[in-house]
C-alpha positions in Angstrom: -4.8 44.7 -8.6 -1.9 42.3 -9.9 -3.0 40.2 -13.1 -2.4 36.4 -12.4 0.2 35.5 -15.3 2.9 33.3 -15.4 5.5 35.8 -15.8 4.2 37.7 -12.5 4.0 33.9 -10.7 7.7 33.3 -11.5 8.7 37.0 -10.6 7.0 36.5 -7.1 8.4 33.0 -6.6 12.1 34.8 -7.4 11.4 37.5 -4.9 10.2 35.3 -2.1 13.1 33.1 -2.8 15.3 36.3 -2.2 13.7 37.5 0.9 13.8 34.1 2.4 17.6 34.0 2.1 18.0 37.5 3.3 16.0 36.7 6.5 18.8 35.7 9.0 20.6 38.7 8.0 17.7 41.1 8.9 17.2 41.9 12.5 18.3 38.3 13.3 14.7 37.3 12.8 14.3 33.4 13.1 11.2 31.2 13.8 10.8 31.3 17.6 9.5 27.2 17.4 11.9 24.6 15.8 10.4 22.5 12.9 8.7 19.4 13.7 10.9 17.6 11.2 8.6 14.6 10.9 5.4 13.6 9.6 2.2 13.4 11.8 1.0 9.6 12.4 -0.4 8.2 9.4 -3.8 7.0 10.5 -7.4 7.4 9.0 -10.8 6.0 10.3 -13.9 5.6 8.7 -17.0 3.2 8.9 -18.2 0.3 6.6 -21.6 -0.5 8.1 -21.3 -1.2 11.7 -17.1 -1.8 11.3 -14.5 0.5 12.2 -11.7 0.6 9.6 -8.3 2.3 10.6 -6.0 2.6 7.2 -2.3 2.8 9.1 0.3 4.4 6.9 3.5 2.0 7.0 5.6 4.8 4.8 6.5 5.6 1.4 9.8 5.0 -0.5 11.0 6.8 -3.8 13.6 5.3 -6.0 15.0 6.1 -9.5 13.0 4.1 -12.0 15.2 2.0 -14.3 14.4 2.1 -18.0 13.4 -1.4 -18.0 10.8 -1.2 -15.3 7.6 -1.0 -17.0 6.5 -3.6 -19.5 4.2 -2.4 -22.2 5.5 1.1 -22.1 8.5 2.7 -23.3 11.2 4.6 -20.8 10.4 7.7 -22.3 6.5 6.9 -21.9 6.8 5.9 -18.3 8.7 8.7 -16.9 6.2 10.8 -18.5 3.5 9.2 -16.4 5.9 10.3 -13.1 5.9 13.7 -14.3 2.2 13.7 -14.9 1.7 12.4 -11.3 4.0 15.2 -10.1 6.2 12.5 -8.3 10.3 13.7 -8.2 11.8 13.9 -11.5 12.6 10.3 -12.7 11.7 8.6 -9.3 8.7 6.3 -8.6 7.1 6.9 -5.2 5.3 4.0 -3.6 3.7 4.1 -0.9 2.4 1.1 2.0 -0.7 1.0 3.7 -2.1 -1.9 5.9 -5.5 -1.5 7.4 -7.3 -2.7 10.6 -10.8 -3.9 10.8 -12.8 -3.9 13.9 -15.8 -6.1 13.4 -16.9 -5.7 16.9 -16.0 -9.2 17.8 -12.6 -9.4 15.9 -9.6 -7.0 15.7 -8.3 -8.1 12.0 -5.1 -6.6 10.6 -4.8 -6.6 6.9 -1.2 -7.2 6.0 2.1 -5.9 7.9 4.2 -3.5 6.1 7.8 -3.7 5.8 8.8 -4.4 9.2 11.0 -2.8 11.7 14.1 -3.5 10.2 13.4 -1.4 7.0 12.8 1.6 9.5 16.1 1.3 10.4 17.6 0.8 6.9 15.5 3.5 5.6 15.6 6.2 8.1 12.0 5.7 9.2 10.5 6.0 5.6 9.0 2.8 5.7 8.3 0.2 8.4 5.9 2.8 10.5 3.2 0.3 11.2 4.0 -0.6 14.8 4.4 2.9 15.9 1.5 4.4 14.1 -0.6 1.4 15.7 0.5 2.8 18.8 -0.6 6.3 17.6 -4.0 4.9 16.5 -4.3 3.5 20.5 -4.2 -0.1 18.7 -2.4 -2.4 20.7 -0.8 -5.3 19.0 -1.5 -8.0 21.6 -4.9 -7.3 20.8 -5.0 -8.0 17.2 -6.7 -11.4 16.8 -6.0 -12.0 13.1 -3.2 -11.1 11.0 -4.7 -11.7 7.5 -2.0 -11.8 4.6 -3.0 -11.2 1.3 0.2 -12.7 -0.5 3.9 -13.2 0.9 5.8 -10.3 -0.8 8.1 -8.7 2.0 6.2 -5.3 2.3 3.2 -7.5 3.4 4.6 -9.9 5.8 8.0 -8.5 7.2 6.1 -6.5 10.0 4.7 -9.8 11.5 8.0 -9.9 13.3 9.6 -7.3 15.7 13.2 -6.5 15.3 14.5 -8.9 17.4 12.6 -11.6 15.7 10.2 -12.3 18.1 6.3 -12.4 17.2 4.8 -8.5 16.5 1.2 -9.7 17.1 1.8 -12.4 19.7 -1.8 -13.4 20.1 -2.9 -13.2 16.5 -3.7 -16.1 14.4 -1.9 -15.7 11.1 -4.2 -16.5 7.9 -2.3 -17.1 4.8 -4.1 -18.0 1.4 -3.4 -21.8 0.7 -1.8 -21.4 -2.7 0.4 -18.9 -1.6 1.8 -20.8 1.2 2.1 -23.7 -1.0 4.1 -21.8 -3.5 6.6 -19.7 -1.5 7.6 -22.3 1.1 8.3 -25.0 -1.5 12.1 -23.8 -2.9 11.0 -26.0 -6.1 8.6 -23.4 -7.2 11.7 -20.9 -8.0 11.6 -22.0 -11.6 7.8 -21.1 -11.9 8.7 -17.4 -10.4 10.1 -14.5 -12.6 13.7 -13.2 -11.7 12.3 -10.5 -9.2 9.8 -13.1 -7.6 13.0 -15.8 -7.2 14.5 -13.1 -4.8 11.7 -13.4 -2.3 11.9 -17.2 -1.6 14.4 -16.7 1.1 12.8 -14.0 3.1 9.3 -15.9 3.2 11.1 -18.9 4.9 12.8 -16.3 7.3 9.9 -14.4 8.2 7.3 -17.4 8.4 9.7 -20.6 9.4 8.7 -21.1 13.4 5.2 -19.3 12.8 3.6 -22.5 11.4 1.7 -23.1 14.7 0.0 -19.6 14.2 -1.0 -20.1 10.6 -4.1 -20.9 9.1 -4.6 -21.6 5.8 -7.5 -20.2 3.7 -9.4 -20.6 0.4 -10.7 -18.4 -2.1 -13.9 -17.2 -2.5 -15.1 -18.0 0.9 -16.3 -15.8 4.1 -13.1 -16.6 6.1 -13.8 -14.1 8.6 -17.4 -12.9 9.5 -18.1 -10.2 7.6 -14.6 -10.7 5.1 -14.9 -12.7 2.0 -11.6 -13.7 0.2 -11.4 -13.1 -3.5 -9.1 -15.0 -5.9 -6.9 -12.0 -7.6 -4.0 -13.9 -9.1 -1.1 -12.8 -11.4 0.8 -10.6 -9.1 1.8 -13.8 -7.3 0.1 -17.2 -7.5 -2.1 -17.0 -4.2 -2.7 -13.2 -4.5 -5.8 -12.6 -2.8 -8.1 -9.6 -2.3 -10.9 -9.2 0.0 -14.6 -7.8 0.3 -15.3 -6.3 3.8 -18.8 -6.1 4.3 -21.4 -5.0 7.2 -25.0 -4.4 6.5 -25.4 -2.5 3.3 -21.7 -1.2 3.7 -19.0 -2.6 1.1 -15.4 -2.5 0.7 -13.2 -3.9 -1.6 -9.5 -4.5 -0.6 -7.7 -4.5 -3.8 -4.2 -5.6 -1.8 -1.8 -5.5 -5.2 -4.0 -5.5 -7.9 -2.1 -2.8 -9.1 0.8 -1.2 -7.5 1.2 2.7 -7.9 -2.2 4.0 -9.6 -0.7 6.7 -11.6 1.4 4.1 -13.3 -1.1 0.9 -13.2 -4.3 2.0 -13.1 -4.2 5.0 -15.2 -2.2 2.8 -17.8 -4.1 -0.4 -17.1 -1.9 -2.8 -19.4 1.6 -1.9 -18.1 3.3 -4.3 -16.0 5.7 -3.9 -13.1 8.5 -6.3 -12.2 6.8 -7.4 -9.3 4.0 -9.0 -11.0 5.0 -12.5 -11.5 2.2 -13.7 -14.5 2.2 -10.8 -16.7 -1.0 -12.0 -18.8 -2.8 -13.3 -15.6 -2.4 -9.9 -13.9 -3.9 -8.0 -16.6 -6.9 -10.5 -16.8 -7.2 -10.0 -13.1 -6.6 -6.4 -13.3 -9.4 -5.6 -15.7 -11.8 -8.1 -14.2 -11.3 -6.3 -10.7 -11.7 -2.8 -11.9 -14.7 -3.4 -13.9 -16.2 -4.6 -11.2 -15.3 -1.8 -8.9 -16.6 0.6 -11.5 -19.7 -0.8 -12.4 -20.5 -1.5 -8.4 -19.1 2.2 -7.6 -18.3 0.3 -4.3 -15.4 2.3 -2.3 -11.9 0.3 -3.0 -8.7 0.4 -0.4 -5.2 -0.2 -2.1 -2.3 -1.2 -0.3 -0.1 1.2 -2.6 -2.9 4.0 -2.8 -1.7 7.2 -1.7 -2.8 7.6 1.9 -5.4 7.4 3.1 -5.4 4.8 0.4 -9.1 4.7 0.1 -11.5 5.8 -3.1 -13.5 4.8 -6.0 -12.6 3.5 -9.3 -13.9 4.7 -12.5 -13.8 3.9 -15.9 -11.2 6.3 -18.3 -11.6 5.2 -21.8 -9.6 2.0 -22.1 -8.2 2.4 -18.3 -9.2 3.2 -15.2 -8.6 6.1 -12.5 -8.8 6.5 -8.9 -11.0 9.2 -7.4 -9.7 9.4 -3.7 -12.3 9.9 -0.8 -12.9 13.1 0.6 -11.2 13.5 4.2 -13.9 13.3 6.8 -12.9 14.8 10.7 -15.5 12.4 11.9 
């Protein structure tokens, strides 16, 4: 019987690596079935009361994290957080997860991903929403409402097809009133930090020509039967989260209250360059997570690891995400 030690583990790993390297030369052995070379469709379904929710992955992007990326931490502290979360060395991975809520009377898509243009640019790493909706059996023509949390490109670009035509041709597009007013007026650029100033041209490109489909909604109201808007500003001026409720079932949709949880939930006072108003972002984040933790309500996060849903717990002065257990039913 082998004793489990680090030395034995390393020796076993080395032996396995050597055997793998020699395999093609031993009897010409090769796998008879080629590798798939791609991920399975990113789809996860669960129930909130009588509503069916489908989390639909739009993909993930990894990039070298700049030294000045995190405000509130030294570069060494930020990189340690990456290491502690087992991300590739020195790289931050951000995931993107729109969702579809079937209320029985309405089919509601919350946010739209990076868009098919991003799919081509990133060799399929992001921009997967349209294909994954098809894999989920959801016809884009059947979407009744596209509900937008805020107008960063990774949330609105999927509104259009690669050729610029509407990707959800029969849908009403619902946008927060304050968010529309901010981004559609170039005079507001002076109120944005450098990162967000770069988004103004993209918002105009995506939304111009769709005005007849747009309905603006207010905060803290039932904007669709069973879906309430929640004011969560800071990340952007009109940033909005949602409460989805059916019977006793409740789901908090946190949108971008934080980005990657290992970075900005485990270290609640850290700020990313995406967050336009740092002080307001932190105020909103603490208030939102205090509520989620105390109510023990299920939380869906646009940038959580797929399937992008779990519970939030207090962790000292910070919080932590406890992912749901995958259920096959």
